[in-house]
C-alpha positions in Angstrom: -30.1 15.2 47.4 -26.4 14.6 47.3 -26.6 12.9 44.0 -28.7 15.7 42.6 -26.3 18.3 43.9 -23.3 16.6 42.3 -25.1 15.8 39.0 -26.3 19.3 38.5 -23.0 20.9 39.6 -21.2 18.5 37.2 -23.4 19.2 34.3 -24.8 15.7 34.1 -28.4 16.9 34.6 -30.4 20.1 34.3 -33.3 19.3 36.6 -33.7 16.4 39.1 -36.7 15.7 41.3 -35.8 14.2 44.6 -38.6 12.2 46.2 -38.8 10.6 49.6 -41.7 8.3 50.4 -42.4 5.5 52.8 -45.4 3.6 54.1 -44.0 1.4 56.9 -47.0 1.1 59.1 -47.7 -2.6 58.6 -47.7 -5.3 61.3 -44.6 -7.0 59.9 -42.7 -3.7 59.8 -43.7 -2.9 63.4 -42.8 -6.3 64.6 -39.4 -6.0 62.9 -38.7 -2.6 64.6 -40.0 -4.0 67.9 -37.4 -6.7 67.6 -34.6 -4.0 67.6 -34.3 -3.3 71.3 -34.8 0.4 72.0 -35.8 1.3 68.4 -39.6 1.7 68.7 -41.3 3.4 71.6 -43.0 1.4 74.3 -44.4 4.2 76.4 -47.3 6.6 76.2 -49.6 4.1 74.4 -52.5 5.8 76.2 -51.3 9.3 75.0 -49.7 8.6 71.6 -49.4 12.3 70.8 -46.8 12.5 73.6 -44.8 9.4 72.6 -42.3 11.1 70.3 -40.2 13.1 72.6 -36.6 13.6 71.3 -34.0 14.6 73.9 -36.4 14.1 76.8 -35.7 11.9 79.8 -38.8 9.8 79.2 -38.1 9.0 75.5 -38.1 5.3 74.7 -38.0 5.0 71.0 -39.3 6.4 67.8 -43.0 6.7 66.6 -43.4 5.4 63.1 -45.4 7.5 60.5 -46.0 7.7 56.8 -45.5 10.5 54.3 -43.9 11.8 51.2 -42.1 14.9 50.1 -40.4 16.1 46.9 -37.7 18.7 46.1 -36.8 20.0 42.7 -33.1 20.6 42.2 -31.9 22.7 39.2 -29.4 25.3 38.3 -30.3 28.9 39.0 -30.2 29.8 35.3 -32.8 27.2 34.4 -35.0 28.1 37.4 -34.9 31.8 36.4 -35.6 31.0 32.7 -38.8 29.2 33.7 -39.6 31.9 36.3 -39.6 29.4 39.1 -39.8 30.5 42.7 -36.4 29.6 44.3 -36.6 28.8 47.9 -33.1 27.8 48.9 -29.7 26.9 47.7 -27.9 23.7 48.7 -24.3 24.5 49.6 -22.9 21.1 50.4 -23.2 17.8 52.2 -21.4 15.2 54.2 -21.8 11.4 54.0 -20.2 8.7 56.1 -20.7 5.0 57.0 -19.3 3.8 60.3 -20.9 0.3 60.2 -20.6 0.0 63.9 -24.0 -1.5 64.8 -27.4 -1.9 63.1 -29.2 0.4 65.7 -26.6 1.6 68.2 -24.4 4.4 66.6 -21.1 5.6 68.0 -21.6 9.3 67.1 -18.3 9.5 65.3 -19.8 9.0 61.8 -22.4 11.6 62.5 -19.7 14.1 63.7 -17.6 13.5 60.6 -20.6 13.9 58.2 -21.4 17.3 59.8 -17.8 18.4 59.5 -17.7 17.4 55.9 -20.9 19.3 55.1 -19.5 22.5 56.8 -16.2 22.2 55.0 -17.8 21.7 51.6 -20.1 24.6 52.2 -17.1 26.8 53.5 -19.0 27.6 56.7 -16.5 28.6 59.4 -18.9 30.1 62.0 -22.1 28.4 63.0 -23.5 31.1 65.2 -27.2 31.6 64.7 -27.5 28.4 62.6 -30.4 26.0 62.8 -29.7 22.3 63.0 -32.6 20.1 62.2 -31.6 17.0 64.1 -32.2 13.4 63.1 -33.6 13.2 66.7 -35.6 10.0 66.6 -36.5 9.9 70.4 -34.3 6.8 71.0 -32.2 6.6 74.1 -28.8 6.1 72.5 -29.4 7.8 69.1 -30.4 11.1 70.7 -27.5 10.9 73.1 -24.9 10.2 70.5 -26.2 12.8 68.0 -26.5 15.6 70.5 -22.9 14.9 71.7 -21.7 15.0 68.1 -23.5 18.3 67.5 -22.0 19.8 70.6 -18.5 18.8 69.5 -18.9 20.1 66.0 -20.4 23.5 67.1 -18.4 23.9 70.2 -18.4 27.6 71.2 -21.2 28.5 68.7 -24.7 29.6 69.6 -27.1 27.4 67.6 -30.7 26.2 67.6 -31.4 22.4 67.5 -34.7 20.7 67.2 -36.4 17.6 65.9 -39.5 17.8 63.8 -39.9 14.1 64.3 -41.5 15.1 67.6 -44.4 16.4 65.5 -44.2 14.3 62.3 -43.0 11.0 63.7 -40.3 8.9 61.9 -41.2 8.5 58.2 -38.1 6.3 57.7 -37.2 6.8 54.0 -39.3 9.9 53.6 -38.0 11.6 56.7 -35.0 13.4 55.1 -36.9 14.9 52.3 -39.9 15.9 54.5 -37.7 17.4 57.2 -35.6 19.3 54.7 -38.9 20.8 53.3 -39.9 21.7 56.8 -36.6 23.5 57.4 -36.9 25.4 54.1 -40.4 26.6 55.0 -39.2 27.6 58.5 -36.3 29.5 57.0 -38.6 31.3 54.6 -41.1 32.2 57.3 -38.5 33.2 60.0 -39.0 30.7 62.8 -37.3 27.7 64.5 -39.5 24.7 64.7 -39.9 23.3 68.2 -39.1 20.0 69.7 -42.5 19.2 71.3 -43.0 16.9 74.3 -39.7 18.1 75.7 -40.9 18.5 79.3 -37.9 17.0 81.1 -34.6 17.5 79.1 -32.3 14.6 79.6 -29.1 16.4 80.7 -27.5 14.0 83.2 -27.2 10.3 83.9 -26.9 7.4 81.4 -27.4 8.4 77.8 -27.8 12.0 78.7 -28.0 14.6 75.9 -25.7 17.6 75.4 -26.9 20.9 76.9 -28.1 22.5 73.7 -31.0 24.8 72.8 -33.5 22.3 71.7 -36.3 24.9 71.3 -38.7 23.1 73.7 -42.4 22.9 72.9 -42.9 26.3 71.2 -41.4 27.8 68.0 -39.0 30.7 68.3 -39.2 33.7 65.9 -35.8 33.9 64.4 -34.7 34.7 60.9 -31.9 32.3 60.0 -30.1 32.0 56.7 -28.4 28.6 56.9 -29.5 25.3 58.2 -28.0 21.8 58.5 -30.2 18.8 58.2 -29.0 15.5 59.8 -30.4 12.2 58.5 -29.0 8.9 59.9 -29.9 5.4 58.9 -29.7 1.9 60.4 -26.3 0.3 60.0 -24.3 3.5 60.4 -25.4 5.5 57.4 -24.9 9.2 58.2 -25.8 12.0 55.8 -26.0 15.8 56.4 -27.1 18.4 53.9 -26.6 22.2 54.3 -28.8 24.8 52.7 -28.9 28.6 52.7 -31.6 31.1 51.9 -31.7 32.0 48.2 -30.7 35.5 47.4 -30.4 37.1 44.0 
């Protein structure tokens, strides 16, 4: 998405299709993730639909899934010329690499990526914004991300949720799929929930920041801007910011 944004803004391309796809549910992949302590969930094997529970006290790791999503990036003049339906406009992005640890982030890289995205997009007030968190349901990852979000949006009233609670973690497809989910939510005027959030982890070791995580049920709310966080193993941190398209 970041490359497509720059290429189209810079006149290097007219239309770019951004595709995210991954099929990681293979015994070797699962064994690999299991070897990363705290990465893949160990609980709720008898109730798998409850296993992905970002920001919850009983979270123990992500739930792997498979999927694909695609977004078409183009200039508004080209989209109008072909009478395309325009859903959203990308305003900016932030990208950092802190290289701290393969699976244990510091949170600083995530914080700086969000700040970069907001600055590029010239967003000075985040009130009412929706943040679609990376929110993988890992102990340290959710803790660090939530603290970073709280620092960046200190004093703002925002909504934060993780659709991985419903979709699972599609690894390389997650950023595209969750961006599409956010665009649909913005179009239809609701905040997606964080399901399985029955006991928010707000104190103790690896506690999460006291944010509005939209627990278990969607909220009807018309928002115009959202920030999507996507973080990868090894300290890759990327955030994209979109707004509703208006003529």
